[in-house]
Backbone as XML, in Angstrom:
<?xml version="1.0"?>
<chain id="A" units="angstrom">
  <residue number="1" name="UNK">
    <atom name="N" x="39.241" y="12.276" z="-20.532"/>
    <atom name="CA" x="38.369" y="12.972" z="-19.778"/>
    <atom name="C" x="37.376" y="11.594" z="-19.449"/>
  </residue>
  <residue number="2" name="UNK">
    <atom name="N" x="36.652" y="11.542" z="-18.338"/>
    <atom name="CA" x="35.740" y="10.566" z="-17.869"/>
    <atom name="C" x="34.597" y="11.286" z="-18.568"/>
  </residue>
  <residue number="3" name="UNK">
    <atom name="N" x="33.541" y="10.200" z="-18.398"/>
    <atom name="CA" x="31.977" y="10.649" z="-18.539"/>
    <atom name="C" x="31.139" y="11.680" z="-18.086"/>
  </residue>
  <residue number="4" name="UNK">
    <atom name="N" x="32.114" y="12.801" z="-17.820"/>
    <atom name="CA" x="31.544" y="14.124" z="-17.048"/>
    <atom name="C" x="30.313" y="14.410" z="-17.842"/>
  </residue>
  <residue number="5" name="UNK">
    <atom name="N" x="29.132" y="14.102" z="-17.926"/>
    <atom name="CA" x="28.394" y="14.713" z="-18.485"/>
    <atom name="C" x="28.053" y="16.074" z="-18.171"/>
  </residue>
  <residue number="6" name="UNK">
    <atom name="N" x="28.296" y="16.436" z="-16.904"/>
    <atom name="CA" x="27.978" y="18.030" z="-16.563"/>
    <atom name="C" x="28.777" y="18.945" z="-16.981"/>
  </residue>
  <residue number="7" name="UNK">
    <atom name="N" x="30.226" y="18.381" z="-18.001"/>
    <atom name="CA" x="31.171" y="19.397" z="-18.368"/>
    <atom name="C" x="30.584" y="19.158" z="-19.629"/>
  </residue>
  <residue number="8" name="UNK">
    <atom name="N" x="30.728" y="20.535" z="-20.476"/>
    <atom name="CA" x="29.847" y="20.471" z="-22.024"/>
    <atom name="C" x="31.328" y="20.214" z="-22.463"/>
  </residue>
  <residue number="9" name="UNK">
    <atom name="N" x="32.826" y="20.267" z="-22.093"/>
    <atom name="CA" x="33.772" y="19.686" z="-22.859"/>
    <atom name="C" x="33.954" y="18.216" z="-23.213"/>
  </residue>
  <residue number="10" name="UNK">
    <atom name="N" x="33.126" y="17.488" z="-22.529"/>
    <atom name="CA" x="33.003" y="16.179" z="-22.778"/>
    <atom name="C" x="32.433" y="15.993" z="-24.120"/>
  </residue>
  <residue number="11" name="UNK">
    <atom name="N" x="31.422" y="16.862" z="-24.844"/>
    <atom name="CA" x="30.776" y="16.609" z="-26.070"/>
    <atom name="C" x="31.619" y="16.590" z="-27.124"/>
  </residue>
  <residue number="12" name="UNK">
    <atom name="N" x="32.930" y="17.630" z="-26.967"/>
    <atom name="CA" x="34.272" y="17.496" z="-27.952"/>
    <atom name="C" x="35.213" y="16.133" z="-27.945"/>
  </residue>
  <residue number="13" name="UNK">
    <atom name="N" x="34.835" y="15.250" z="-27.350"/>
    <atom name="CA" x="36.156" y="14.054" z="-27.219"/>
    <atom name="C" x="35.144" y="13.042" z="-28.003"/>
  </residue>
  <residue number="14" name="UNK">
    <atom name="N" x="36.583" y="12.485" z="-28.505"/>
    <atom name="CA" x="36.621" y="11.076" z="-29.666"/>
    <atom name="C" x="36.735" y="10.068" z="-28.391"/>
  </residue>
  <residue number="15" name="UNK">
    <atom name="N" x="37.456" y="10.250" z="-27.371"/>
    <atom name="CA" x="37.304" y="8.906" z="-26.236"/>
    <atom name="C" x="37.109" y="9.529" z="-25.081"/>
  </residue>
  <residue number="16" name="UNK">
    <atom name="N" x="36.500" y="8.688" z="-24.023"/>
    <atom name="CA" x="36.323" y="8.872" z="-22.738"/>
    <atom name="C" x="36.504" y="7.960" z="-21.786"/>
  </residue>
  <residue number="17" name="UNK">
    <atom name="N" x="37.295" y="8.003" z="-20.643"/>
    <atom name="CA" x="37.739" y="6.880" z="-19.473"/>
    <atom name="C" x="36.178" y="6.563" z="-18.813"/>
  </residue>
  <residue number="18" name="UNK">
    <atom name="N" x="36.009" y="5.366" z="-18.783"/>
    <atom name="CA" x="34.963" y="5.111" z="-17.940"/>
    <atom name="C" x="35.750" y="4.850" z="-16.679"/>
  </residue>
  <residue number="19" name="UNK">
    <atom name="N" x="35.234" y="5.692" z="-15.675"/>
    <atom name="CA" x="35.491" y="5.630" z="-14.202"/>
    <atom name="C" x="35.751" y="4.754" z="-13.659"/>
  </residue>
  <residue number="20" name="UNK">
    <atom name="N" x="34.872" y="3.479" z="-13.855"/>
    <atom name="CA" x="34.637" y="2.267" z="-12.936"/>
    <atom name="C" x="35.880" y="1.371" z="-13.582"/>
  </residue>
  <residue number="21" name="UNK">
    <atom name="N" x="36.122" y="1.465" z="-14.881"/>
    <atom name="CA" x="37.200" y="0.124" z="-15.139"/>
    <atom name="C" x="38.436" y="0.689" z="-15.607"/>
  </residue>
  <residue number="22" name="UNK">
    <atom name="N" x="38.268" y="2.050" z="-15.820"/>
    <atom name="CA" x="39.687" y="2.636" z="-16.543"/>
    <atom name="C" x="39.731" y="2.596" z="-17.660"/>
  </residue>
  <residue number="23" name="UNK">
    <atom name="N" x="38.805" y="1.737" z="-18.591"/>
    <atom name="CA" x="38.912" y="1.331" z="-20.196"/>
    <atom name="C" x="38.732" y="2.881" z="-20.716"/>
  </residue>
  <residue number="24" name="UNK">
    <atom name="N" x="39.414" y="3.008" z="-21.915"/>
    <atom name="CA" x="39.572" y="3.839" z="-22.659"/>
    <atom name="C" x="38.460" y="3.777" z="-23.692"/>
  </residue>
  <residue number="25" name="UNK">
    <atom name="N" x="37.202" y="4.579" z="-23.848"/>
    <atom name="CA" x="36.197" y="4.150" z="-24.756"/>
    <atom name="C" x="36.275" y="5.102" z="-25.991"/>
  </residue>
  <residue number="26" name="UNK">
    <atom name="N" x="36.101" y="4.490" z="-27.156"/>
    <atom name="CA" x="36.178" y="5.185" z="-28.334"/>
    <atom name="C" x="34.698" y="5.856" z="-28.495"/>
  </residue>
  <residue number="27" name="UNK">
    <atom name="N" x="34.080" y="6.925" z="-28.602"/>
    <atom name="CA" x="32.555" y="7.639" z="-28.579"/>
    <atom name="C" x="32.768" y="8.350" z="-29.907"/>
  </residue>
  <residue number="28" name="UNK">
    <atom name="N" x="31.623" y="8.289" z="-30.229"/>
    <atom name="CA" x="31.106" y="9.667" z="-31.090"/>
    <atom name="C" x="29.923" y="10.785" z="-30.769"/>
  </residue>
  <residue number="29" name="UNK">
    <atom name="N" x="29.705" y="11.679" z="-30.557"/>
    <atom name="CA" x="28.797" y="12.546" z="-30.389"/>
    <atom name="C" x="28.450" y="13.521" z="-31.090"/>
  </residue>
  <residue number="30" name="UNK">
    <atom name="N" x="27.187" y="13.250" z="-31.443"/>
    <atom name="CA" x="26.644" y="14.237" z="-32.646"/>
    <atom name="C" x="25.473" y="15.002" z="-32.074"/>
  </residue>
  <residue number="31" name="UNK">
    <atom name="N" x="25.376" y="16.512" z="-32.601"/>
    <atom name="CA" x="24.282" y="17.236" z="-31.882"/>
    <atom name="C" x="22.706" y="16.684" z="-32.656"/>
  </residue>
  <residue number="32" name="UNK">
    <atom name="N" x="21.744" y="16.581" z="-32.051"/>
    <atom name="CA" x="21.062" y="15.997" z="-32.723"/>
    <atom name="C" x="19.823" y="17.172" z="-32.936"/>
  </residue>
  <residue number="33" name="UNK">
    <atom name="N" x="19.887" y="18.456" z="-32.007"/>
    <atom name="CA" x="19.106" y="19.234" z="-32.565"/>
    <atom name="C" x="18.632" y="20.506" z="-31.222"/>
  </residue>
  <residue number="34" name="UNK">
    <atom name="N" x="17.901" y="21.201" z="-31.822"/>
    <atom name="CA" x="17.303" y="21.842" z="-30.442"/>
    <atom name="C" x="15.834" y="21.145" z="-30.114"/>
  </residue>
  <residue number="35" name="UNK">
    <atom name="N" x="15.612" y="21.533" z="-28.741"/>
    <atom name="CA" x="13.829" y="21.082" z="-28.614"/>
    <atom name="C" x="13.567" y="21.642" z="-27.097"/>
  </residue>
  <residue number="36" name="UNK">
    <atom name="N" x="12.163" y="21.294" z="-26.829"/>
    <atom name="CA" x="11.801" y="21.468" z="-25.596"/>
    <atom name="C" x="11.788" y="20.425" z="-24.857"/>
  </residue>
  <residue number="37" name="UNK">
    <atom name="N" x="12.055" y="20.497" z="-23.457"/>
    <atom name="CA" x="11.914" y="19.307" z="-22.426"/>
    <atom name="C" x="11.599" y="19.728" z="-21.078"/>
  </residue>
  <residue number="38" name="UNK">
    <atom name="N" x="10.811" y="18.816" z="-20.783"/>
    <atom name="CA" x="10.346" y="19.224" z="-19.459"/>
    <atom name="C" x="11.361" y="19.245" z="-17.942"/>
  </residue>
  <residue number="39" name="UNK">
    <atom name="N" x="11.487" y="20.176" z="-17.378"/>
    <atom name="CA" x="12.201" y="20.449" z="-16.239"/>
    <atom name="C" x="11.245" y="21.141" z="-15.269"/>
  </residue>
  <residue number="40" name="UNK">
    <atom name="N" x="11.458" y="20.493" z="-13.792"/>
    <atom name="CA" x="11.026" y="21.118" z="-12.702"/>
    <atom name="C" x="9.721" y="21.512" z="-13.412"/>
  </residue>
  <residue number="41" name="UNK">
    <atom name="N" x="8.985" y="20.745" z="-13.689"/>
    <atom name="CA" x="7.300" y="21.159" z="-14.268"/>
    <atom name="C" x="7.331" y="22.128" z="-15.248"/>
  </residue>
  <residue number="42" name="UNK">
    <atom name="N" x="8.073" y="22.477" z="-16.078"/>
    <atom name="CA" x="8.270" y="23.594" z="-16.722"/>
    <atom name="C" x="8.852" y="23.223" z="-18.156"/>
  </residue>
  <residue number="43" name="UNK">
    <atom name="N" x="8.298" y="23.653" z="-19.168"/>
    <atom name="CA" x="9.437" y="23.344" z="-20.435"/>
    <atom name="C" x="10.763" y="24.477" z="-20.603"/>
  </residue>
  <residue number="44" name="UNK">
    <atom name="N" x="11.569" y="23.375" z="-21.168"/>
    <atom name="CA" x="12.686" y="24.457" z="-21.102"/>
    <atom name="C" x="13.497" y="24.091" z="-22.516"/>
  </residue>
  <residue number="45" name="UNK">
    <atom name="N" x="14.169" y="25.100" z="-23.256"/>
    <atom name="CA" x="14.811" y="24.848" z="-24.522"/>
    <atom name="C" x="15.836" y="24.363" z="-24.179"/>
  </residue>
  <residue number="46" name="UNK">
    <atom name="N" x="16.476" y="23.127" z="-24.952"/>
    <atom name="CA" x="17.742" y="22.686" z="-24.795"/>
    <atom name="C" x="18.145" y="21.991" z="-25.882"/>
  </residue>
  <residue number="47" name="UNK">
    <atom name="N" x="19.527" y="21.934" z="-26.015"/>
    <atom name="CA" x="20.362" y="21.510" z="-27.090"/>
    <atom name="C" x="20.426" y="19.853" z="-26.997"/>
  </residue>
  <residue number="48" name="UNK">
    <atom name="N" x="19.757" y="18.934" z="-28.003"/>
    <atom name="CA" x="19.654" y="17.246" z="-27.700"/>
    <atom name="C" x="21.244" y="17.298" z="-28.674"/>
  </residue>
  <residue number="49" name="UNK">
    <atom name="N" x="22.231" y="16.207" z="-27.859"/>
    <atom name="CA" x="23.469" y="15.569" z="-28.535"/>
    <atom name="C" x="22.966" y="13.771" z="-28.311"/>
  </residue>
  <residue number="50" name="UNK">
    <atom name="N" x="23.567" y="13.057" z="-29.140"/>
    <atom name="CA" x="23.752" y="11.543" z="-28.861"/>
    <atom name="C" x="24.670" y="10.915" z="-29.277"/>
  </residue>
  <residue number="51" name="UNK">
    <atom name="N" x="25.489" y="10.124" z="-27.848"/>
    <atom name="CA" x="26.820" y="9.730" z="-27.502"/>
    <atom name="C" x="26.462" y="8.012" z="-28.253"/>
  </residue>
  <residue number="52" name="UNK">
    <atom name="N" x="27.527" y="7.620" z="-29.107"/>
    <atom name="CA" x="27.377" y="6.450" z="-29.328"/>
    <atom name="C" x="28.773" y="5.703" z="-28.907"/>
  </residue>
  <residue number="53" name="UNK">
    <atom name="N" x="28.473" y="4.541" z="-28.398"/>
    <atom name="CA" x="29.984" y="3.533" z="-28.359"/>
    <atom name="C" x="29.688" y="2.220" z="-29.025"/>
  </residue>
  <residue number="54" name="UNK">
    <atom name="N" x="30.819" y="1.489" z="-28.625"/>
    <atom name="CA" x="30.366" y="0.014" z="-29.202"/>
    <atom name="C" x="29.358" y="-0.318" z="-28.022"/>
  </residue>
  <residue number="55" name="UNK">
    <atom name="N" x="29.344" y="-0.072" z="-27.087"/>
    <atom name="CA" x="28.488" y="-0.618" z="-25.730"/>
    <atom name="C" x="27.228" y="0.370" z="-25.434"/>
  </residue>
  <residue number="56" name="UNK">
    <atom name="N" x="27.321" y="1.726" z="-25.845"/>
    <atom name="CA" x="26.448" y="2.769" z="-25.343"/>
    <atom name="C" x="25.456" y="3.825" z="-26.267"/>
  </residue>
  <residue number="57" name="UNK">
    <atom name="N" x="24.488" y="3.568" z="-26.209"/>
    <atom name="CA" x="23.589" y="4.764" z="-26.760"/>
    <atom name="C" x="23.267" y="5.883" z="-25.437"/>
  </residue>
  <residue number="58" name="UNK">
    <atom name="N" x="23.545" y="6.913" z="-25.731"/>
    <atom name="CA" x="23.024" y="7.937" z="-24.532"/>
    <atom name="C" x="22.904" y="9.204" z="-25.193"/>
  </residue>
  <residue number="59" name="UNK">
    <atom name="N" x="21.633" y="9.895" z="-24.803"/>
    <atom name="CA" x="21.238" y="11.086" z="-25.513"/>
    <atom name="C" x="21.444" y="12.117" z="-24.188"/>
  </residue>
  <residue number="60" name="UNK">
    <atom name="N" x="21.667" y="13.224" z="-24.526"/>
    <atom name="CA" x="22.149" y="14.174" z="-23.337"/>
    <atom name="C" x="21.277" y="15.479" z="-23.908"/>
  </residue>
  <residue number="61" name="UNK">
    <atom name="N" x="21.067" y="16.173" z="-22.892"/>
    <atom name="CA" x="20.644" y="17.597" z="-23.193"/>
    <atom name="C" x="21.207" y="18.420" z="-22.261"/>
  </residue>
  <residue number="62" name="UNK">
    <atom name="N" x="21.301" y="19.620" z="-22.809"/>
    <atom name="CA" x="21.957" y="20.776" z="-22.389"/>
    <atom name="C" x="21.347" y="22.164" z="-22.134"/>
  </residue>
  <residue number="63" name="UNK">
    <atom name="N" x="21.640" y="23.014" z="-21.721"/>
    <atom name="CA" x="20.787" y="24.211" z="-21.742"/>
    <atom name="C" x="21.657" y="25.055" z="-22.822"/>
  </residue>
  <residue number="64" name="UNK">
    <atom name="N" x="21.133" y="25.897" z="-23.332"/>
    <atom name="CA" x="21.661" y="27.217" z="-24.301"/>
    <atom name="C" x="22.899" y="27.377" z="-23.766"/>
  </residue>
  <residue number="65" name="UNK">
    <atom name="N" x="23.016" y="27.565" z="-22.351"/>
    <atom name="CA" x="24.236" y="28.069" z="-21.828"/>
    <atom name="C" x="25.483" y="26.760" z="-21.609"/>
  </residue>
  <residue number="66" name="UNK">
    <atom name="N" x="25.040" y="25.681" z="-21.918"/>
    <atom name="CA" x="25.586" y="24.832" z="-21.764"/>
    <atom name="C" x="25.960" y="23.762" z="-20.297"/>
  </residue>
  <residue number="67" name="UNK">
    <atom name="N" x="24.737" y="24.058" z="-19.955"/>
    <atom name="CA" x="24.413" y="23.163" z="-18.272"/>
    <atom name="C" x="24.178" y="22.201" z="-18.805"/>
  </residue>
  <residue number="68" name="UNK">
    <atom name="N" x="24.468" y="21.143" z="-18.196"/>
    <atom name="CA" x="23.570" y="19.937" z="-18.321"/>
    <atom name="C" x="22.312" y="19.731" z="-17.574"/>
  </residue>
  <residue number="69" name="UNK">
    <atom name="N" x="21.395" y="19.135" z="-18.520"/>
    <atom name="CA" x="20.216" y="18.877" z="-17.955"/>
    <atom name="C" x="19.241" y="17.770" z="-17.661"/>
  </residue>
  <residue number="70" name="UNK">
    <atom name="N" x="19.750" y="16.929" z="-18.792"/>
    <atom name="CA" x="18.983" y="15.638" z="-18.838"/>
    <atom name="C" x="20.063" y="14.237" z="-19.655"/>
  </residue>
  <residue number="71" name="UNK">
    <atom name="N" x="20.019" y="12.953" z="-18.805"/>
    <atom name="CA" x="20.202" y="12.138" z="-19.534"/>
    <atom name="C" x="19.768" y="10.985" z="-20.083"/>
  </residue>
  <residue number="72" name="UNK">
    <atom name="N" x="19.547" y="10.159" z="-20.848"/>
    <atom name="CA" x="18.546" y="9.069" z="-21.193"/>
    <atom name="C" x="19.424" y="7.817" z="-21.821"/>
  </residue>
  <residue number="73" name="UNK">
    <atom name="N" x="19.010" y="6.545" z="-21.428"/>
    <atom name="CA" x="19.948" y="5.670" z="-21.935"/>
    <atom name="C" x="18.973" y="4.742" z="-21.759"/>
  </residue>
  <residue number="74" name="UNK">
    <atom name="N" x="19.402" y="3.191" z="-22.121"/>
    <atom name="CA" x="18.680" y="1.934" z="-22.161"/>
    <atom name="C" x="19.584" y="1.038" z="-21.209"/>
  </residue>
  <residue number="75" name="UNK">
    <atom name="N" x="19.165" y="0.653" z="-20.420"/>
    <atom name="CA" x="19.908" y="-0.257" z="-19.291"/>
    <atom name="C" x="20.410" y="-1.851" z="-19.762"/>
  </residue>
  <residue number="76" name="UNK">
    <atom name="N" x="21.062" y="-2.291" z="-19.575"/>
    <atom name="CA" x="21.481" y="-3.808" z="-20.010"/>
    <atom name="C" x="20.084" y="-4.531" z="-20.018"/>
  </residue>
  <residue number="77" name="UNK">
    <atom name="N" x="19.072" y="-4.663" z="-19.159"/>
    <atom name="CA" x="17.744" y="-5.056" z="-19.336"/>
    <atom name="C" x="17.093" y="-4.651" z="-20.441"/>
  </residue>
  <residue number="78" name="UNK">
    <atom name="N" x="17.169" y="-3.674" z="-20.926"/>
    <atom name="CA" x="16.419" y="-3.014" z="-21.821"/>
    <atom name="C" x="15.240" y="-1.649" z="-21.152"/>
  </residue>
  <residue number="79" name="UNK">
    <atom name="N" x="15.438" y="-1.686" z="-20.221"/>
    <atom name="CA" x="14.803" y="-0.708" z="-19.732"/>
    <atom name="C" x="15.775" y="0.924" z="-19.750"/>
  </residue>
  <residue number="80" name="UNK">
    <atom name="N" x="14.481" y="2.010" z="-19.994"/>
    <atom name="CA" x="14.952" y="3.485" z="-20.090"/>
    <atom name="C" x="15.295" y="4.018" z="-18.922"/>
  </residue>
  <residue number="81" name="UNK">
    <atom name="N" x="16.972" y="4.335" z="-18.766"/>
    <atom name="CA" x="17.209" y="4.894" z="-17.483"/>
    <atom name="C" x="17.312" y="6.439" z="-17.966"/>
  </residue>
  <residue number="82" name="UNK">
    <atom name="N" x="16.569" y="7.583" z="-17.122"/>
    <atom name="CA" x="16.558" y="8.816" z="-17.365"/>
    <atom name="C" x="16.883" y="9.694" z="-16.229"/>
  </residue>
  <residue number="83" name="UNK">
    <atom name="N" x="17.981" y="10.516" z="-16.413"/>
    <atom name="CA" x="18.644" y="11.536" z="-15.258"/>
    <atom name="C" x="17.855" y="12.902" z="-15.429"/>
  </residue>
  <residue number="84" name="UNK">
    <atom name="N" x="17.464" y="13.523" z="-14.736"/>
    <atom name="CA" x="17.163" y="14.916" z="-14.894"/>
    <atom name="C" x="17.264" y="15.731" z="-13.628"/>
  </residue>
  <residue number="85" name="UNK">
    <atom name="N" x="17.806" y="16.731" z="-14.066"/>
    <atom name="CA" x="18.279" y="17.997" z="-13.073"/>
    <atom name="C" x="16.835" y="18.330" z="-12.065"/>
  </residue>
  <residue number="86" name="UNK">
    <atom name="N" x="17.025" y="17.917" z="-11.364"/>
    <atom name="CA" x="16.069" y="18.297" z="-10.357"/>
    <atom name="C" x="16.033" y="19.831" z="-9.447"/>
  </residue>
</chain>
């Protein structure tokens, strides 16, 4: 399976395929907890997960129904990158 954040089955994987390079990436994905995040100008209750690999640290948020809501990571230049459902 690739890094398909929109697919909650990704959260159950121990390896993901980097679609840009074809590399098989060992990952660990752990639940952080439930919290409220800002989405479309409103507070939404979400499940927070943390994905770790040798080269990546990514935080992911999903709705209680399993829909992907947001992603946050640090770029190679140390800047925070955040994608949020619009």
